DRENDO-1510 file (C-alpha; in Angstrom, 1 decimal, always signed):
<recs>
REC; n; res; u; v; w
REC; 1; LEU; -30.9; -35.0; -116.1 .
REC; 2; GLU; -28.0; -32.9; -117.1 .
REC; 3; ASP; -29.4; -30.9; -119.8 .
REC; 4; SER; -32.5; -30.2; -118.1 .
REC; 5; LEU; -31.0; -28.7; -115.5 .
REC; 6; GLU; -28.9; -26.4; -117.6 .
REC; 7; THR; -31.4; -25.1; -118.9 .
REC; 8; LYS; -32.9; -24.6; -116.1 .
REC; 9; ARG; -29.8; -23.3; -115.2 .
REC; 10; SER; -29.2; -20.4; -118.1 .
REC; 11; ALA; -32.5; -19.3; -117.8 .
REC; 12; PHE; -31.9; -17.9; -114.3 .
REC; 13; ALA; -27.8; -17.8; -113.9 .
REC; 14; ARG; -28.2; -17.9; -109.7 .
REC; 15; PHE; -29.3; -22.3; -110.2 .
REC; 16; TYR; -25.6; -22.4; -110.7 .
REC; 17; PHE; -24.7; -21.9; -107.1 .
REC; 18; LEU; -26.7; -24.5; -106.2 .
REC; 19; SER; -25.8; -28.7; -106.2 .
REC; 20; ASN; -28.0; -30.9; -108.7 .
REC; 21; ASP; -29.9; -32.2; -105.0 .
REC; 22; GLU; -30.8; -28.3; -103.9 .
REC; 23; LEU; -31.9; -27.6; -107.4 .
REC; 24; LEU; -33.7; -30.8; -107.7 .
REC; 25; GLU; -36.1; -29.5; -105.2 .
REC; 26; ILE; -36.6; -26.4; -105.9 .
REC; 27; LEU; -37.9; -27.6; -109.3 .
REC; 28; SER; -39.9; -29.9; -107.8 .
REC; 29; GLN; -42.2; -27.2; -106.1 .
REC; 30; THR; -42.9; -25.7; -109.8 .
REC; 31; ARG; -46.8; -25.6; -108.9 .
REC; 32; ASP; -46.8; -24.1; -105.4 .
REC; 33; PRO; -44.4; -20.8; -104.7 .
REC; 34; HIS; -44.6; -20.8; -101.5 .
REC; 35; ALA; -42.8; -24.8; -100.9 .
REC; 36; VAL; -40.1; -22.1; -102.9 .
REC; 37; GLN; -39.6; -20.3; -99.8 .
REC; 38; PRO; -37.4; -21.9; -97.4 .
REC; 39; HIS; -34.3; -21.8; -100.8 .
REC; 40; LEU; -35.1; -18.6; -101.2 .
REC; 41; MET; -31.6; -17.3; -99.6 .
REC; 42; LYS; -29.8; -19.8; -101.1 .
REC; 43; CYS; -29.6; -17.2; -103.8 .
REC; 44; PHE; -30.9; -14.5; -102.5 .
REC; 45; ASP; -28.0; -13.9; -99.3 .
REC; 46; ALA; -31.1; -11.9; -97.4 .
REC; 47; VAL; -34.4; -13.2; -98.9 .
REC; 48; LYS; -35.5; -15.0; -96.2 .
REC; 49; LYS; -39.1; -15.3; -97.5 .
REC; 50; LEU; -42.0; -13.2; -99.5 .
REC; 51; THR; -44.7; -11.3; -98.9 .
REC; 52; PHE; -47.7; -12.8; -101.3 .
REC; 53; GLY; -51.3; -11.8; -101.5 .
REC; 54; ASP; -54.6; -13.2; -99.8 .
REC; 55; GLY; -56.8; -14.4; -102.4 .
REC; 56; ASP; -56.8; -13.8; -106.1 .
REC; 57; ASP; -53.9; -12.3; -105.0 .
REC; 58; ALA; -52.0; -16.0; -104.3 .
REC; 59; HIS; -49.8; -15.7; -106.2 .
REC; 60; VAL; -49.1; -11.6; -106.1 .
REC; 61; MET; -45.7; -11.1; -104.3 .
REC; 62; THR; -45.7; -7.7; -102.5 .
REC; 63; ALA; -42.5; -7.7; -100.5 .
REC; 64; LEU; -39.5; -9.3; -99.7 .
REC; 65; ASN; -39.1; -10.2; -96.2 .
REC; 66; SER; -34.9; -10.4; -94.5 .
REC; 67; ALA; -33.8; -12.4; -91.9 .
REC; 68; GLU; -33.5; -9.5; -89.1 .
REC; 69; GLY; -36.9; -8.8; -89.6 .
REC; 70; GLU; -37.1; -5.6; -92.6 .
REC; 71; VAL; -39.7; -5.8; -95.3 .
REC; 72; VAL; -39.6; -3.8; -98.1 .
REC; 73; PRO; -42.3; -3.5; -100.2 .
REC; 74; PHE; -42.0; -4.1; -104.1 .
REC; 75; SER; -42.4; -1.1; -106.2 .
REC; 76; SER; -44.6; -3.3; -109.0 .
REC; 77; PRO; -45.1; -6.8; -107.8 .
REC; 78; PRO; -44.3; -9.6; -109.8 .
REC; 79; ILE; -46.0; -12.2; -110.2 .
REC; 80; ALA; -45.3; -15.9; -109.0 .
REC; 81; GLU; -46.8; -17.9; -112.1 .
REC; 82; GLY; -45.0; -20.2; -114.7 .
REC; 83; ALA; -41.6; -22.0; -114.2 .
REC; 84; VAL; -39.4; -21.2; -111.4 .
REC; 85; GLU; -36.6; -19.9; -112.9 .
REC; 86; HIS; -39.0; -17.3; -114.4 .
REC; 87; TRP; -40.6; -15.8; -111.6 .
REC; 88; LEU; -37.5; -15.7; -109.7 .
REC; 89; LEU; -36.2; -13.9; -112.6 .
REC; 90; ALA; -38.7; -11.1; -112.3 .
REC; 91; MET; -38.6; -10.6; -109.0 .
REC; 92; GLN; -34.7; -10.0; -109.1 .
REC; 93; ASP; -35.7; -7.8; -111.5 .
REC; 94; ALA; -38.1; -6.5; -109.2 .
REC; 95; MET; -36.2; -5.7; -106.2 .
REC; 96; VAL; -33.4; -3.9; -107.9 .
REC; 97; SER; -36.1; -1.3; -109.6 .
REC; 98; THR; -37.5; -1.3; -106.0 .
REC; 99; LEU; -34.6; -0.3; -104.6 .
REC; 100; HIS; -33.3; +1.7; -106.8 .
REC; 101; GLU; -36.7; +3.8; -106.7 .
REC; 102; SER; -36.2; +3.9; -102.4 .
REC; 103; SER; -32.5; +4.8; -102.9 .
REC; 104; ARG; -34.1; +8.4; -105.1 .
REC; 105; ALA; -36.9; +8.5; -102.7 .
REC; 106; CYS; -34.1; +8.5; -100.4 .
REC; 107; LEU; -32.0; +11.2; -101.3 .
REC; 108; GLU; -34.8; +13.5; -102.3 .
REC; 109; ALA; -36.4; +13.0; -98.7 .
REC; 110; LEU; -32.9; +14.3; -97.6 .
REC; 111; GLN; -33.2; +18.0; -97.4 .
REC; 112; SER; -36.6; +18.1; -96.4 .
REC; 113; MET; -36.8; +15.0; -93.8 .
REC; 114; ALA; -35.9; +16.0; -89.9 .
REC; 115; LYS; -33.1; +13.3; -89.8 .
REC; 116; GLU; -34.4; +11.3; -86.9 .
REC; 117; ASP; -37.5; +10.4; -89.1 .
REC; 118; TRP; -35.2; +10.1; -92.5 .
REC; 119; TYR; -33.1; +7.4; -90.8 .
REC; 120; PHE; -36.0; +4.5; -90.1 .
REC; 121; ALA; -38.6; +5.9; -93.6 .
REC; 122; PHE; -36.8; +3.6; -95.8 .
REC; 123; PRO; -34.7; +0.2; -96.4 .
REC; 124; ALA; -31.6; +0.0; -94.7 .
REC; 125; ALA; -29.6; -0.4; -97.7 .
REC; 126; PRO; -30.6; +2.9; -99.0 .
REC; 127; VAL; -30.2; +5.1; -96.0 .
REC; 128; ILE; -26.5; +4.0; -96.2 .
REC; 129; MET; -25.6; +5.0; -99.5 .
REC; 130; VAL; -27.4; +8.1; -99.8 .
REC; 131; GLY; -25.6; +9.1; -96.0 .
REC; 132; CYS; -22.3; +8.3; -97.6 .
REC; 133; ILE; -23.0; +10.3; -100.9 .
REC; 134; GLU; -24.1; +13.4; -98.7 .
REC; 135; TRP; -20.4; +12.9; -96.9 .
REC; 136; THR; -18.7; +12.7; -100.2 .
REC; 137; LEU; -20.7; +16.1; -101.6 .
REC; 138; GLY; -19.6; +17.5; -98.2 .
REC; 139; VAL; -16.0; +16.9; -97.9 .
REC; 140; GLU; -15.8; +18.1; -101.7 .
REC; 141; ALA; -17.8; +21.0; -101.4 .
REC; 142; ALA; -15.4; +22.4; -98.3 .
REC; 143; LEU; -12.3; +21.3; -100.8 .
REC; 144; VAL; -13.9; +23.1; -103.4 .
REC; 145; LYS; -14.8; +26.1; -101.2 .
REC; 146; MET; -11.0; +26.4; -100.0 .
REC; 147; ARG; -9.5; +26.6; -103.4 .
REC; 148; GLU; -11.6; +29.2; -105.0 .
REC; 149; THR; -12.2; +31.8; -101.5 .
REC; 150; SER; -9.8; +32.2; -98.6 .
REC; 151; GLU; -12.2; +30.5; -96.0 .
REC; 152; LYS; -9.5; +27.8; -95.4 .
REC; 153; ASP; -11.7; +26.1; -92.1 .
REC; 154; ALA; -14.3; +25.1; -94.4 .
REC; 155; LEU; -13.4; +21.6; -94.1 .
REC; 156; ALA; -13.1; +21.8; -90.0 .
REC; 157; GLY; -16.2; +23.1; -90.3 .
REC; 158; PHE; -18.1; +20.4; -92.6 .
REC; 159; ASN; -15.9; +17.9; -89.2 .
REC; 160; ARG; -18.5; +19.8; -86.7 .
REC; 161; ASP; -21.3; +19.5; -88.0 .
REC; 162; TRP; -20.1; +16.2; -89.1 .
REC; 163; ILE; -19.6; +15.2; -85.6 .
REC; 164; ASP; -22.2; +16.7; -83.8 .
REC; 165; CYS; -25.0; +14.5; -86.5 .
REC; 166; ILE; -22.9; +11.5; -85.3 .
REC; 167; GLY; -23.8; +13.0; -81.8 .
REC; 168; GLY; -27.4; +13.0; -82.6 .
REC; 169; MET; -27.0; +9.4; -84.2 .
REC; 170; VAL; -25.4; +8.0; -80.9 .
REC; 171; GLU; -28.1; +9.8; -78.4 .
REC; 172; LEU; -30.8; +8.1; -80.9 .
REC; 173; VAL; -29.2; +5.1; -80.5 .
REC; 174; ARG; -29.3; +5.0; -76.5 .
REC; 175; THR; -33.2; +5.3; -76.3 .
REC; 176; GLN; -36.3; +2.7; -76.6 .
REC; 177; LEU; -36.1; +2.0; -80.6 .
REC; 178; PRO; -37.1; -1.2; -82.0 .
REC; 179; PRO; -34.2; -3.5; -82.9 .
REC; 180; LEU; -34.6; -2.8; -86.6 .
REC; 181; HIS; -33.9; +1.1; -86.3 .
REC; 182; ARG; -30.9; +0.2; -84.0 .
REC; 183; LYS; -29.6; -2.2; -86.3 .
REC; 184; ILE; -29.5; +0.6; -89.0 .
REC; 185; LEU; -28.2; +3.3; -86.9 .
REC; 186; ALA; -25.9; +0.9; -85.4 .
REC; 187; ALA; -24.1; +0.0; -89.1 .
REC; 188; LYS; -24.6; +3.8; -90.3 .
REC; 189; LEU; -22.5; +4.9; -87.4 .
REC; 190; VAL; -19.5; +2.3; -88.0 .
REC; 191; ILE; -19.5; +4.3; -91.3 .
REC; 192; ASP; -19.8; +7.9; -90.5 .
REC; 193; VAL; -17.0; +7.3; -87.7 .
REC; 194; HIS; -14.6; +6.0; -90.2 .
REC; 195; ALA; -15.5; +9.2; -92.1 .
REC; 196; ARG; -14.7; +11.3; -89.6 .
REC; 197; ASP; -11.5; +9.8; -88.9 .
REC; 198; THR; -11.0; +10.1; -92.7 .
REC; 199; VAL; -11.7; +13.6; -92.5 .
REC; 200; GLU; -9.6; +14.7; -89.7 .
REC; 201; THR; -6.8; +12.7; -91.6 .
REC; 202; MET; -7.3; +14.9; -94.0 .
REC; 203; LEU; -7.3; +17.9; -92.3 .
REC; 204; ASN; -3.9; +16.6; -90.3 .
REC; 205; MET; -1.8; +16.0; -93.6 .
REC; 206; GLY; -3.2; +19.4; -95.1 .
REC; 207; ILE; -5.5; +18.1; -97.5 .
REC; 208; SER; -7.2; +21.0; -99.9 .
REC; 209; TRP; -7.9; +19.8; -103.2 .
REC; 210; VAL; -10.1; +17.1; -104.6 .
REC; 211; ASN; -7.7; +15.8; -106.7 .
REC; 212; ASP; -5.4; +15.3; -103.5 .
REC; 213; PHE; -4.4; +11.0; -103.2 .
REC; 214; GLU; -5.8; +11.5; -99.6 .
REC; 215; TRP; -9.0; +12.0; -100.9 .
REC; 216; GLN; -9.2; +9.7; -104.0 .
REC; 217; ARG; -8.4; +6.8; -102.1 .
REC; 218; GLN; -11.3; +6.8; -100.2 .
REC; 219; LEU; -14.7; +4.9; -101.3 .
REC; 220; ARG; -16.3; +8.2; -102.8 .
REC; 221; TYR; -20.5; +7.4; -103.3 .
REC; 222; TYR; -22.1; +10.1; -105.8 .
REC; 223; TRP; -25.5; +10.6; -107.4 .
REC; 224; GLU; -25.0; +11.0; -111.1 .
REC; 225; ALA; -27.6; +12.8; -112.7 .
REC; 226; ASP; -26.8; +11.6; -116.3 .
REC; 227; VAL; -27.4; +8.0; -115.3 .
REC; 228; ASP; -29.6; +9.0; -112.4 .
REC; 229; ASP; -27.8; +5.6; -110.5 .
REC; 230; CYS; -25.5; +5.8; -108.3 .
REC; 231; ILE; -21.8; +5.7; -109.2 .
REC; 232; ILE; -18.7; +4.5; -106.5 .
REC; 233; ARG; -14.9; +5.7; -107.2 .
REC; 234; GLN; -11.9; +4.9; -106.2 .
REC; 235; THR; -8.7; +6.6; -107.8 .
REC; 236; ASN; -8.9; +5.9; -111.0 .
REC; 237; THR; -11.9; +3.3; -110.5 .
REC; 238; ARG; -16.0; +3.2; -111.2 .
REC; 239; PHE; -18.4; +1.3; -110.5 .
REC; 240; GLN; -22.6; +1.1; -110.4 .
REC; 241; TYR; -24.3; +0.4; -107.5 .
REC; 242; GLY; -25.6; -3.0; -107.5 .
REC; 243; TYR; -28.7; -3.1; -105.8 .
REC; 244; GLU; -28.6; -6.2; -104.3 .
REC; 245; TYR; -30.4; -6.6; -101.5 .
REC; 246; LEU; -28.9; -7.0; -98.5 .
REC; 247; GLY; -31.0; -7.0; -95.8 .
REC; 248; ASN; -30.4; -5.0; -92.5 .
REC; 249; SER; -27.5; -6.7; -91.8 .
REC; 250; MET; -24.0; -5.2; -89.7 .
REC; 251; ARG; -21.0; -3.3; -91.4 .
REC; 252; LEU; -17.2; -4.5; -90.2 .
REC; 253; VAL; -15.5; -1.1; -88.8 .
REC; 254; VAL; -13.0; +0.0; -91.5 .
REC; 255; THR; -9.2; -0.2; -90.2 .
REC; 256; PRO; -6.7; +1.1; -92.4 .
REC; 257; LEU; -5.7; -2.4; -93.7 .
REC; 258; THR; -9.0; -2.9; -94.6 .
REC; 259; ASP; -9.5; +0.6; -96.6 .
REC; 260; LYS; -5.5; -0.5; -98.7 .
REC; 261; CYS; -7.7; -3.7; -99.5 .
REC; 262; TYR; -10.2; -2.4; -101.1 .
REC; 263; MET; -8.2; +0.1; -103.2 .
REC; 264; THR; -6.0; -3.2; -103.9 .
REC; 265; LEU; -9.5; -5.0; -105.3 .
REC; 266; THR; -11.4; -2.0; -106.5 .
REC; 267; GLY; -8.3; -1.4; -108.5 .
REC; 268; ALA; -8.2; -4.8; -109.9 .
REC; 269; LEU; -11.4; -5.0; -110.1 .
REC; 270; HIS; -10.8; -1.9; -112.7 .
REC; 271; LEU; -8.1; -4.0; -114.7 .
REC; 272; GLY; -10.8; -7.2; -115.0 .
REC; 273; MET; -8.6; -9.1; -112.7 .
REC; 274; GLY; -8.9; -10.5; -109.7 .
REC; 275; GLY; -7.8; -10.0; -106.1 .
REC; 276; ALA; -5.6; -12.7; -103.1 .
REC; 277; PRO; -6.0; -11.6; -99.9 .
REC; 278; ALA; -3.4; -13.3; -98.2 .
REC; 279; GLY; -3.0; -13.7; -93.9 .
REC; 280; PRO; -3.4; -16.0; -91.2 .
REC; 281; ALA; -6.7; -17.4; -90.2 .
REC; 282; GLY; -9.2; -15.4; -89.2 .
REC; 283; THR; -7.8; -12.1; -89.8 .
REC; 284; GLY; -10.9; -10.7; -91.8 .
REC; 285; LYS; -10.1; -12.0; -95.2 .
REC; 286; THR; -13.1; -13.2; -96.7 .
REC; 287; GLU; -15.8; -11.0; -94.2 .
REC; 288; THR; -13.4; -7.8; -96.0 .
REC; 289; THR; -14.1; -9.0; -99.9 .
REC; 290; LYS; -17.4; -10.0; -99.1 .
REC; 291; ASP; -17.9; -6.2; -96.9 .
REC; 292; LEU; -16.9; -4.5; -99.9 .
REC; 293; ALA; -19.3; -6.6; -102.1 .
REC; 294; LYS; -22.0; -5.0; -99.8 .
REC; 295; ALA; -20.8; -1.7; -100.3 .
REC; 296; LEU; -21.3; -1.8; -103.4 .
REC; 297; ALA; -24.4; -3.6; -102.9 .
REC; 298; ARG; -23.6; -6.7; -105.3 .
REC; 299; GLN; -24.1; -10.1; -104.7 .
REC; 300; CYS; -20.6; -12.3; -102.5 .
REC; 301; VAL; -21.2; -16.2; -103.1 .
REC; 302; VAL; -18.5; -17.8; -101.0 .
REC; 303; MET; -17.3; -21.5; -102.2 .
REC; 304; ASN; -15.6; -23.5; -99.4 .
REC; 305; CYS; -12.5; -25.4; -101.6 .
REC; 306; GLY; -11.6; -28.7; -100.6 .
REC; 307; PRO; -9.7; -31.8; -102.5 .
REC; 308; ASP; -12.6; -33.1; -103.5 .
REC; 309; LEU; -13.8; -29.9; -106.2 .
REC; 310; THR; -13.8; -31.0; -109.5 .
REC; 311; ALA; -12.8; -29.2; -112.8 .
REC; 312; LYS; -16.8; -29.6; -113.5 .
REC; 313; MET; -17.8; -27.9; -110.2 .
REC; 314; MET; -15.6; -25.1; -111.1 .
REC; 315; SER; -16.5; -24.5; -114.3 .
REC; 316; GLN; -20.5; -24.4; -113.7 .
REC; 317; PHE; -19.4; -22.2; -110.6 .
REC; 318; PHE; -17.7; -19.9; -113.2 .
REC; 319; ALA; -21.0; -19.6; -115.8 .
REC; 320; GLY; -23.0; -18.5; -113.2 .
REC; 321; LEU; -20.4; -16.0; -112.3 .
REC; 322; ALA; -20.1; -14.8; -115.8 .
REC; 323; GLN; -24.2; -14.8; -116.2 .
REC; 324; ALA; -25.0; -13.9; -112.7 .
REC; 325; GLY; -22.6; -11.0; -112.5 .
REC; 326; ALA; -21.5; -11.9; -109.0 .
REC; 327; TRP; -18.7; -11.6; -107.2 .
REC; 328; ALA; -16.8; -15.2; -105.8 .
REC; 329; CYS; -14.8; -15.7; -102.7 .
REC; 330; PHE; -12.7; -18.9; -102.9 .
REC; 331; ASP; -11.8; -19.5; -98.8 .
REC; 332; GLU; -9.1; -22.4; -98.1 .
REC; 333; PHE; -8.0; -22.0; -101.8 .
</recs>
């Protein structure tokens, strides 16, 4: 039985994060894809269920559904046929390609659509990611302008426009909105307010060039045309956006300590190491790590460690991490 489960796990790496009992429960439902639905959240944090087609297309997966009720239609719908591990892998690939295409479309629409329509025209993750790209480009353009021309208040001008944009979102939040739309705006406001504070700090410090450390230490998002993908940089590190579907979830309010934690963790990852945030209970060590994973759109698996944890369980967990490319949080390690 162990060998049989191992072959299933090596076919779909996220099965490594499930216990044998949970995995057997999923594998016993191979004939009926609909019966696998209750177990999806064990493999994909934000996928509560999948929408299937009707009639002859009953095996075609048409959309992802998050726990909050967000529906994301697949750009090229995968088919639930054959072994469960194979169609789950196809669904994972479809999720990544759908979010990538959605992000590219979202970036292109930024210039042409009215802002109040743009916020709700795409899934939450691309809207927030493209919003971060917009801010990074705006700040860098202002800093270059300050360096190359005599326009010394370019950054202050950009910040005024940014604050106006936040004001527009605040007015929009006060209107009658569906809960999903309100959640998107709430998450975007949290990030945009931190962006505003960052620029105000830079103005107070007299930062005037893109290579200044105060700018380099920020989590900066770029859409790089040569790789046609979103690249995230901080200090001397570079990460590719992961396109893990995270639903329409809330984001953490970023404090100066959060920024320092992000910098330490991204620096450690760049060197191929891990991080170990230490501090009293309930101060947000796990949440900070999970939020950084959200910012880079990576799967983050939280494992509550206890005295009953065996070396075999740990080796299985690490095998999953290495193959799935996921992050892990070992709580109470």
